N, C-alpha and C positions, 0 to 999 in steps of 0.2 A: 665358374659357377656348375656346369653340367657336366665339368667331369672329362672333355672328350679334348685330348690333345691336340694343339692346332702351331701351325709355324705362322708366324707374321708380329705384325704391331697389335699391340695393348690397346684396352677400351678409348684410353684420353686420345691415342696419335688416330687412331679408326676412326672413332667419330668427330674429332676434328677436321680429320681431312675427309671427309664426308660432305660437311660442310664448306662450300666456299668458300664463304662468307669471315670465318675465323677460322683456316687456314690463312689468308690472305691477313688477316690479323696478328697472329701468331710470326709467320715470314717475316712484315715487315717490322714487328720488335724486334728481331733479331737481327736487322738490317740489311736485308734482302729484299731488291726490287721487285714488286708488282707491279699487273697492271692496273694503270690509272681508273677508276668508276668508283662509283656508289651504288649503296644499295637500299631496297625499295622493299617495302610491306605493302604486297597487295590486299593482306584483309579488309581497307579501310576503301578499296578501289570500286565500282559499279560495276558489278558482274554482270547484271542483266545489261548494260549496253557495251558488255565486253571491253571495256574500260574507254569507252570511246569520248565518254565523259567528264574523265579524268584527263585525256591527250595533252593539252595545254601545262596540265600541272607538271604534268610529267617532263616532259619538252622544259619546260621551266627550272627542275631539279638537274639537268645534264647541263643546259649553258646554265648556269651558275658553276659545277665543275668545270666547266672548261673542256668536256669533252669532246676531243674531234674523230671525224669521222673516217673509215665504217666504226660502225660500233656491235656489240656481241653481246646479245640479252640472254642471258640465260639462267634456271632455276639453281639456287645456291645449293640444295641437295638433292641433285640427279647425277647418274653416269652417263657413259656412252653418248655422249651429245645430245640426250634426249629435250626437246623444249628450247635447244638453242635455234636463234635470228641471228642473219647477220641482216643489220641493217646500215644499209647504202648512201641511203640521201638526206640528208642534212634537210633541216628544219620542216620535214613531213613529219609531222604529230600523231596525223595517223597511222603511218609506218611504224613509228615506235609504239603508241600503246598497242596497236595488235601483236607487234614481237611480244608485250611483256604480258599481253592477257593467255599468249601461248606458251611461256615461261609459267603462266599462275596456273599452266592445269597441270604441275608437276610439284611447284612448294610456292608458297607465297613468301619466301623469302628470295627475291630476286634480283639477281647483279646484274648492270647495265657498266659497261666496258670498253674501254678506248680501246681500238683496235689496233696488235699490234705489225709492223711491217718488219717481216724475222723469220730466220729458220727455227723449224721447231724438233730442240734435240733433246731426246730423254737419256736418261741413266740409271742404272740400276745403283743401288745400296745396300750391305750385306752386313747386317751385323749377326752373327751366330750365337754369340756368348754376349750374356748383360754385362757390363761395365767395362766391356773392350769398347776401342776405337771403330767405330765405322769405316767399311773400305767402301768404295765404286769400284764400280765396272771401266771400261771404255765408254765413251759414251756413243748413240746411235742418233740416224736424221731419219724422222717421218717426211718422204720425197711422198709429193702429191702430182702425179704423173701428167692430169689431166691441164695442169697449168701451163705446160710447156705447149698445148692445143690452142690456148687463150683462155682456157674457160676458169672463172671467176669463181675458185673452187675452196671450198676450207672445210677441215680436217670430221667430219659430220658421221652422224650412223651409217652412211651409206660404203662411206668411204673407208671406214673400220672393218667394216663386217660384212658388207650388201657384195660391192665390187671390186672383185680381186682385180680388177686391171686400173682401179682408182689412183693405188698408193703404194709404198714398197718402202723399205725398212733397211736402211745403209748403213753399215756396223763395218768399220769406226765410221762416225762423220768425217765429212770431207772438209775439214778444217785443221787450221793451224794447230801445232801443237800444245801451244803454249794454252789457247782458246780450250782445246780439249782439257784440260788440266784445272784450267778457270770453270769449267762446266760441273768437273768432278768435287772439285772442292766446295762451290755451291750448293751440289748437291748431299754433301755430309753435312754442311751449316745446317742444311735444311730439316736434314732427317735428326737431328739433333736436336732443332728447335720447335721440332711439335712430338719429341717425346719417342722418336720411331724404337722398332727393334725387329729383329730379324732378316724382313726383307724389305724393300720398297721401291719405287718407280718413282723419280724425279723426273720431272717435263719441265724445262726452259725453252725461253725465245734466247736467241743470238740474236741480238739486231748488229746491223750493221757497223756501229762503234763496239762493237764485239762486247756486250752489256750484256746480262743475264736477267730476264724476271723469270720464277721460279712457279712453279705448283707439284705438289705432291699428290702420289696417289697410293697409299699402302697397302700390300700386298698378304695377300691371309690363303693359304691354304691347308684345308684338313686334312689328316693323317689320321692313321692308326698304327701304333706300335706299342713296345713294352714299355711302362713309364719310367723302365732302369736300364733303357736303353736309350742313350742321345742318337739322333739322326738329323740328315741336311738333305736328305730325299724331302722332294716334292713331286706327286703329280699333278702337271699342267694341261694334259686332255685327254678325255675319256673317248674312246670310238670301238666300235663293236668288232673292229680288227687288231685293237691293240690300246698302247696307253705310253704316252709320253709322259719320262718323267726328268725331272734336272733333281741336279745334286751338284752341292757344293767339293769343291775340291780343294789344291792345296795353293797358298799365296806363292804367287810369281815374283815379288817383289814390285816398289814403285807403286805399292799400294792397290793394287792389282792381285785376283783371284781367278783361279781357273773354276770355271761352270759346266760340267759336261750335261749332255742331255742325251738321252737314248730312247730306244721305243722296246717295250716289252708287249709282243703280241700275242695277240688271241687271250690277253687277259680275265677280262668277263668272260669267256666261253669256258676257260678253266674252273672259275668258281662257279659258273653255275653246273657244268659237267662234275662233279664236286657233290653238288648240292643235289644234282637227279639218282647220283651213284645213291648217296648215303635215303636219300627216300625209295630205290630201289629195294635196298636191302631191309630196310623197315616193311616195305609192304611186303617181303619176301617172310620176315619174319613172322609176319601175322596171317601167312596165308596156310589154310590147316591143312592142305595138300604138303605142304613142307615139313610140318612138325607131325604127320601122321609117316609120312615115308621116313623119318630121324628115327620114331620110335622103335619103326618095323626094322630098321636097321641094327638102332640098340639089341632088341632082343633077338636076331640073328646073331650079332658076335657075342652073347651071353651065351647063344645054344653052345656055338661054336665051340666057345671056351668051356664050356662045360663035358662036352661030348672028348674032349681032348682031354 
């Protein structure tokens, strides 16, 4: 619409995957297992009491759905684990209502999902050209390091972005090759189900019985290039001392592709230096002393030519 080239999913996939409720609807319709849960509309709840007066009604819906604890309460249309609460005490209506109220601060559509005892495995899916079959990378595992210390940790905002010691990613995930390939096939199936394009990240839970439960995250990166020049490069991180880029390489067989990551140092400095040099040249042209000196030089040159 704005005429700005970008890499990644289109309008439908981006909108659907930004809403967890509709992501689950699409994945379930494609036969992909999703976490058991219910969706609440918080617009009818009593905000003045912070949903305390609705606690029993919310609890009744959870009980009717037969959801097992712990529960995870989350806004349907938010990211980075904002507004997510883990509810651990079964039958505690006040705790559940407080979690729903916290989620409602981000979105009126709220998911209450059954916790899954599983390993979180993520997989990149690439489809550089429309109409081609998507390709999946080798999956990686998100490892929560504080669980080894007995901490009842889940992958919240702090674990993702604030505490470098809270988690790390192992690639490839330490799983049997058969399970890894099953994750890859599930990821590609999910990508197609939501009309994905370009690139996406599919997160799955792999349970002890090897069953996958998927959720999708469309990846979109802006970049500027000639419209006549197809490119597969995207900047993924900007910093004052350099930028990190990734580019899609060659297929290496078995549905895998080479993805190159490389650093371009001082990109921002180069751009600012170019702008300052251009500005300096423009100011010099406007400087009266420069114009006067140039005129004198021109007259002197003409005089010398005439004398010769």
